[in-house]
C-alpha positions in Angstrom: 27.8 -11.1 -37.0 25.5 -14.1 -37.1 24.5 -15.8 -40.3 20.7 -15.5 -40.8 18.7 -18.4 -42.2 17.2 -16.7 -45.3 13.9 -18.3 -44.6 13.7 -17.3 -40.9 12.6 -14.1 -39.2 15.0 -13.1 -36.5 13.8 -12.2 -33.0 16.2 -11.0 -30.2 15.0 -11.0 -26.7 17.1 -9.1 -24.1 16.4 -10.7 -20.8 15.6 -14.3 -19.9 13.5 -14.1 -16.8 9.7 -14.8 -16.7 8.8 -12.1 -19.3 11.4 -12.8 -21.9 11.1 -16.6 -21.6 7.4 -16.5 -22.0 7.6 -14.3 -25.1 9.9 -16.9 -26.6 7.6 -19.7 -25.4 4.5 -18.2 -27.2 6.6 -17.6 -30.4 7.7 -21.2 -30.5 4.2 -22.5 -29.9 2.3 -20.2 -32.2 4.4 -19.4 -35.2 3.8 -21.3 -38.4 6.7 -19.6 -40.1 10.4 -20.4 -39.3 11.9 -18.2 -36.6 15.4 -17.6 -35.4 15.1 -16.7 -31.7 17.9 -15.6 -29.5 17.6 -14.7 -25.8 20.4 -12.6 -24.3 20.5 -13.6 -20.6 23.7 -13.8 -18.3 22.1 -16.6 -16.2 22.6 -20.1 -17.4 19.0 -21.1 -16.8 16.2 -19.4 -18.5 12.9 -18.5 -16.8 14.4 -17.6 -13.5 15.4 -14.0 -13.7 16.3 -12.2 -10.4 13.1 -13.1 -8.6 13.1 -16.9 -9.1 16.8 -17.7 -9.2 17.1 -17.5 -5.4 18.4 -20.7 -3.8 16.7 -19.9 -0.5 13.7 -22.2 0.0 12.1 -19.7 2.3 11.9 -17.0 -0.3 8.2 -17.4 -1.1 5.9 -16.1 -3.8 4.0 -13.0 -2.7 0.9 -14.4 -4.5 -0.8 -17.7 -3.6 -0.5 -20.6 -6.0 -3.9 -20.1 -7.6 -2.9 -16.7 -8.9 0.4 -17.6 -10.5 -0.4 -19.5 -13.7 1.8 -18.6 -16.7 -1.3 -18.7 -18.9 -4.2 -16.3 -19.0 -6.7 -18.9 -20.3 -5.5 -21.6 -17.7 -5.7 -19.8 -14.4 -5.0 -22.9 -12.3 -2.1 -24.3 -14.4 0.6 -23.5 -11.8 -1.6 -24.7 -8.9 -2.0 -28.1 -10.6 1.8 -28.2 -11.2 2.5 -27.3 -7.6 0.2 -30.1 -6.4 2.1 -32.7 -8.4 5.1 -31.6 -6.4 3.3 -31.7 -3.0 -0.3 -32.7 -2.7 -0.6 -30.5 0.5 -0.4 -27.4 -1.7 -3.8 -25.6 -1.9 -5.0 -22.6 -3.9 -4.0 -20.5 -0.9 -0.4 -21.9 -0.5 2.5 -19.5 -1.0 5.0 -21.7 -2.9 8.7 -21.1 -3.0 9.9 -18.8 -5.7 12.5 -21.3 -6.7 9.8 -23.8 -7.6 8.0 -21.3 -9.7 11.2 -20.5 -11.6 11.6 -24.2 -12.3 8.0 -24.4 -13.5 8.7 -21.6 -16.1 11.9 -23.2 -17.2 10.2 -26.5 -17.6 7.5 -25.0 -19.8 10.1 -23.4 -22.0 12.2 -26.5 -22.3 9.2 -28.6 -23.3 8.3 -26.0 -26.0 11.9 -26.1 -27.2 11.9 -29.9 -27.5 8.6 -30.0 -29.3 9.1 -27.1 -31.7 9.5 -27.8 -35.4 11.2 -25.5 -38.0 12.6 -22.9 -35.6 16.1 -22.3 -34.3 16.9 -21.1 -30.8 20.0 -19.8 -29.1 20.7 -18.7 -25.6 23.6 -16.2 -25.3 25.1 -15.1 -22.0 26.6 -11.9 -23.5 25.3 -8.5 -22.4 23.8 -6.1 -24.9 25.2 -2.6 -24.4 23.6 -0.7 -27.4 21.1 -1.0 -30.2 21.1 0.8 -33.6 18.5 1.0 -36.3 19.9 0.0 -39.7 18.1 -0.4 -43.0 14.8 -1.4 -41.3 16.5 -3.9 -39.0 18.3 -3.6 -35.7 22.0 -4.1 -34.8 22.7 -5.2 -31.3 26.1 -4.3 -29.9 27.4 -6.8 -27.4 29.8 -6.1 -24.6 32.4 -8.3 -26.3 32.3 -6.1 -29.4 30.3 -8.5 -31.5 27.2 -7.3 -33.5 24.0 -9.2 -33.8 21.4 -8.3 -36.5 17.7 -8.9 -35.9 14.3 -8.0 -37.3 12.6 -7.6 -34.0 13.9 -6.6 -30.5 12.1 -7.3 -27.2 13.4 -5.5 -24.0 12.6 -7.9 -21.1 15.2 -6.7 -18.7 13.1 -6.9 -15.6 13.8 -4.8 -12.6 16.9 -2.6 -13.0 19.5 -2.0 -10.3 20.9 1.5 -9.6 24.4 2.9 -9.1 25.7 3.3 -5.5 24.6 6.3 -3.5 27.1 9.2 -3.4 27.8 8.7 0.2 28.5 5.0 -0.4 30.9 5.5 -3.3 33.9 5.5 -0.9 32.9 2.0 0.1 32.2 0.7 -3.4 35.1 -1.7 -3.3 34.7 -2.4 0.5 33.6 -5.9 1.5 31.6 -4.3 4.3 29.3 -2.6 1.8 27.1 -5.0 -0.3 25.7 -3.1 -3.2 24.3 -6.1 -4.9 22.3 -8.0 -2.3 21.9 -11.0 -4.7 25.6 -11.6 -5.2 26.1 -15.3 -4.7 27.3 -16.3 -1.3 27.4 -12.7 0.0 24.8 -13.0 2.8 26.3 -16.4 3.9 29.7 -14.6 4.3 28.4 -12.2 6.9 29.5 -13.0 10.4 26.5 -14.0 12.5 27.6 -11.6 15.3 28.0 -8.5 13.0 25.8 -5.4 13.3 24.0 -4.9 9.9 22.2 -2.0 8.3 19.7 -2.7 5.5 19.1 0.2 3.2 15.4 -0.1 2.4 12.4 -1.7 4.1 10.6 -3.2 1.1 10.4 -6.8 -0.2 14.2 -7.0 -1.0 14.9 -6.1 2.6 12.5 -8.8 3.8 14.3 -11.4 1.6 17.6 -10.5 3.2 16.1 -10.6 6.7 14.8 -14.1 6.0 18.3 -15.2 4.9 19.9 -13.7 8.0 17.3 -15.4 10.2 17.9 -18.7 8.5 21.6 -18.6 9.3 20.8 -17.7 12.9 22.2 -14.2 12.8 22.8 -12.9 16.4 24.0 -9.4 15.8 21.8 -6.3 15.7 20.0 -5.5 12.5 18.6 -2.1 11.5 16.6 -1.3 8.4 16.0 2.2 7.2 14.0 3.9 4.5 12.5 7.4 4.0 9.1 6.2 5.4 10.2 3.3 7.5 7.4 1.1 6.2 7.5 -2.7 5.8 5.2 -4.4 3.3 2.0 -5.6 4.9 1.2 -9.3 5.0 -1.4 -11.4 3.5 -3.8 -12.8 6.0 -4.9 -16.4 5.6 -8.6 -15.7 6.0 -8.5 -13.1 3.2 -6.2 -14.9 0.8 -7.7 -15.0 -2.7 -10.9 -13.1 -1.7 -11.6 -9.9 -3.6 -14.3 -7.2 -3.1 -15.0 -6.2 -6.7 -18.3 -4.3 -6.1 -18.6 -1.0 -8.1 -14.9 -0.9 -9.0 -15.8 -1.0 -12.7 -17.3 2.5 -12.4 -14.1 4.4 -13.3 -15.7 7.3 -15.1 -17.1 8.6 -11.8 -15.4 9.5 -8.5 -12.4 7.2 -9.3 -11.4 9.4 -12.2 -9.2 11.6 -10.0 -6.5 10.8 -7.6 -8.3 12.4 -4.7 -11.6 10.7 -5.6 -10.0 7.3 -5.9 -8.3 7.6 -2.6 -11.5 8.8 -0.9 -13.5 5.8 -2.3 -10.8 3.3 -1.4 -10.5 4.5 2.2 -14.2 4.7 2.6 -14.8 1.1 1.4 -11.9 -0.2 3.5 -13.1 1.5 6.7 -16.6 0.1 6.2 -15.2 -3.4 5.9 -12.9 -2.9 8.8 -15.8 -2.3 11.2 -16.4 -6.1 11.0 -12.8 -7.2 10.7 -9.7 -4.9 11.0 -7.9 -6.9 8.4 -10.7 -6.7 5.8 -9.1 -3.8 3.9 -7.2 -6.3 1.8 -10.0 -7.6 -0.4 -11.1 -4.0 -1.0 -7.6 -3.1 -2.2 -7.3 -6.2 -4.3 -10.7 -5.7 -5.9 -9.4 -2.5 -7.6 -6.7 -4.4 -9.4 -8.6 -5.4 -12.5 -9.3 -1.8 -13.3 -6.2 -0.1 -12.0 -4.6 0.3 -15.4 -7.7 1.9 -17.0 -7.9 4.3 -14.1 -4.2 5.1 -14.2 -4.2 5.9 -17.9 -7.2 8.2 -17.4 -5.4 10.4 -14.9 -3.8 13.6 -16.1 0.0 13.6 -16.0 0.1 16.0 -13.1 -2.1 13.6 -11.1 0.2 10.7 -12.0 3.3 12.6 -10.8 1.5 13.5 -7.5 0.8 9.8 -7.0 4.4 8.9 -7.6 5.7 11.6 -5.3 3.3 11.3 -2.4 1.4 8.0 -2.5 3.5 5.4 -4.3 5.3 4.1 -1.2 2.0 3.7 0.7 0.4 2.0 -2.4 3.3 -0.5 -2.7 3.3 -1.6 0.9 -0.5 -2.3 0.7 -0.4 -3.8 -2.8 2.7 -5.9 -2.8 2.4 -7.9 0.4 4.4 -10.7 1.9 3.4 -14.3 2.6 2.0 -14.8 6.2 4.8 -17.2 7.2 7.4 -14.6 6.2 5.6 -11.9 8.1 5.6 -14.1 11.2 9.4 -14.3 11.1 9.9 -10.6 10.5 7.6 -9.6 13.4 9.3 -12.1 15.7 12.6 -10.5 14.9 11.2 -7.1 15.8 9.6 -8.3 19.0 12.8 -9.9 20.3 14.9 -6.8 19.4 17.0 -8.3 16.7 15.4 -5.9 14.1 14.8 -2.2 14.4 13.1 -0.1 11.8 14.2 3.6 11.4 12.3 6.1 9.2 14.9 8.5 8.0 17.6 9.4 5.6 21.3 8.5 5.4 23.3 11.7 5.6 26.8 10.3 5.4 29.2 7.5 6.4 32.8 7.1 7.2 35.3 4.5 8.4 35.7 4.4 12.1 38.4 2.0 13.1 37.0 -1.1 11.4 33.4 -0.1 11.7 31.4 2.0 9.3 29.8 4.9 11.1 26.5 5.9 9.4 24.6 9.1 10.2 20.9 8.9 10.0 18.4 11.8 10.2 15.0 10.7 11.5 12.1 11.5 9.3 10.1 13.3 11.9 12.9 15.4 13.3 15.0 15.1 16.4 18.7 14.5 16.8 20.6 12.5 14.2 21.5 8.9 14.9 24.9 7.4 14.4 25.2 3.6 13.9 28.4 1.7 14.2 28.1 -1.1 11.7 30.0 -4.1 10.4 28.0 -4.5 7.2 25.7 -2.4 5.0 23.4 -4.1 2.5 21.7 -2.2 -0.3 18.1 -3.3 -0.3 16.6 -0.3 -2.1 15.2 -2.5 -4.8 14.5 -1.6 -8.4 15.7 1.7 -9.9 12.9 3.6 -11.7 15.1 6.1 -13.5 16.7 4.5 -16.6 19.5 7.1 -16.6 20.5 6.0 -13.1 20.8 2.3 -13.7 24.1 0.4 -13.8 23.5 -1.1 -17.3 24.7 1.2 -20.1 22.1 -0.1 -22.6 19.4 2.4 -21.6 21.7 5.4 -21.4 23.0 4.5 -24.9 19.5 4.1 -26.3 18.5 7.6 -25.2 21.8 9.1 -26.2 21.6 7.5 -29.7 18.0 8.6 -30.2 16.5 5.2 -30.7 14.5 5.7 -27.5 13.5 8.7 -25.5 12.3 9.3 -21.9 8.6 9.3 -21.2 6.4 12.2 -19.9 7.1 11.2 -16.3 10.8 11.8 -17.0 12.1 8.5 -15.6 11.6 5.5 -17.8 11.6 5.0 -21.6 8.7 6.2 -23.7 6.8 3.0 -24.3 3.2 2.6 -25.5 0.7 0.7 -23.4 0.9 -2.1 -26.1 4.7 -2.4 -25.5 6.0 -0.6 -28.5 9.1 1.5 -27.7 8.5 5.0 -29.0 5.5 6.3 -30.8 5.5 3.8 -33.8 5.4 0.1 -34.1 8.8 -0.5 -35.7 9.4 -4.0 -34.3 10.9 -2.7 -31.0 9.0 -3.8 -27.9 9.3 -3.6 -24.2 7.7 -5.7 -21.5 7.5 -5.6 -17.7 8.7 -2.8 -15.3 9.6 -0.5 -18.3 5.9 -0.1 -18.7 5.1 0.9 -15.1 4.8 4.6 -15.9 2.1 3.8 -18.5 0.4 1.0 -16.7 1.3 1.3 -13.0 0.7 -2.4 -12.5 3.5 -4.0 -14.6 5.7 -6.1 -12.3 3.6 -9.1 -11.3 2.9 -12.4 -13.1 -0.9 -11.7 -13.6 0.0 -8.6 -15.7 3.3 -9.9 -17.2 1.6 -13.1 -18.7 -0.8 -10.9 -20.6 2.0 -8.7 -21.9 4.0 -11.7 -23.0 1.1 -13.1 -24.9 0.3 -9.7 -26.5 3.9 -9.0 -27.5 4.3 -12.4 -29.1 1.1 -12.0 -31.1 2.2 -8.5 -32.2 5.5 -10.0 -33.5 3.8 -12.8 -35.3 1.5 -10.3 -37.0 4.5 -8.4 -38.3 5.7 -11.6 -40.0 2.4 -12.5 -41.7 
């Protein structure tokens, strides 16, 4: 158990990606009282997280440079930084994710050097449980050590799920890659091997780029229930938004059906002049999405998640134009095939993995003979299905409960875990059920600022 400076308030932040690091940044910059801040993050470098720790230079941001500032009140801060690295960078440039991670780490390191009166520690241990004791919190670490704190911030980012039931037989098989971000795993794949990507979202796109970069010659299949790849940004529409009338959320946009009708109508009108012009219409809704979402009845929200979420994501979370060009080239030359369907089972077949797929729209099942399977299904939305024990323990111990959607933790829109402000906060994807938009920097930078300010008010 750590020794607490009797004059310092203690803050524990679980997760050291963009969200957790920026909460710590604001605390260091704004607190006029001594703080003892600890970030629990397995990675050795703070600010990177899963998204920005990639070593691949062709993993690009999905938002142009002008939209990626770490600060709400300085919208072009990252753009100016990017231009110091390369004066060819423009507001519309899609910079590498690695450079953005270095930007966040640099901001935090500067704040750490310049802070006065605070103490900071970065621990690489994993937190497996949290208990409420005498008005404070006791974090239980994987190595058996306890850590006492006044405030807890859950900034765990996107959570990975456990292997599929059909894949459990291959859990220890080198041919099945459950963690697609495991260091060196993609590089170890033979360039002539036949590969199946489970998922067709942005994680799958990242793996396609890596395989392309190492001149993969074998066949690649990618499968998901809908078989939809993310759409691409188009250069002539980058950064342009159609924000007309989208602030009228008390009218037709107040229901799921009404919102869909208005969105499609506006997009179709724009597409008369340019078939790609649905993008600014879609982006123009973003500023009011959270207000609209919170105004929907629970049944409407569940309908969205069940029937529309996939279609929303592929339109909303788009890939950079240069990345799209590579993916489409792979499809044209036959290296990549997309299958909409469901995996029904898999078995070993003399050195190959035979996978049975049932196409979404009926017909005979398909059997693929594969050398490698890569799990690219992306974040897990159900906290009870994630690999990390922390969330299951929080629910089992009663410190947290599941929300009305039945998937994530019960978190208020202001980030407080539960129904009261007891110094226990969450930030990022854990708020998706409440906010819908809670995974991208423009939303996360607001949350990081607000959580830091809420913490400082507690210590006044």
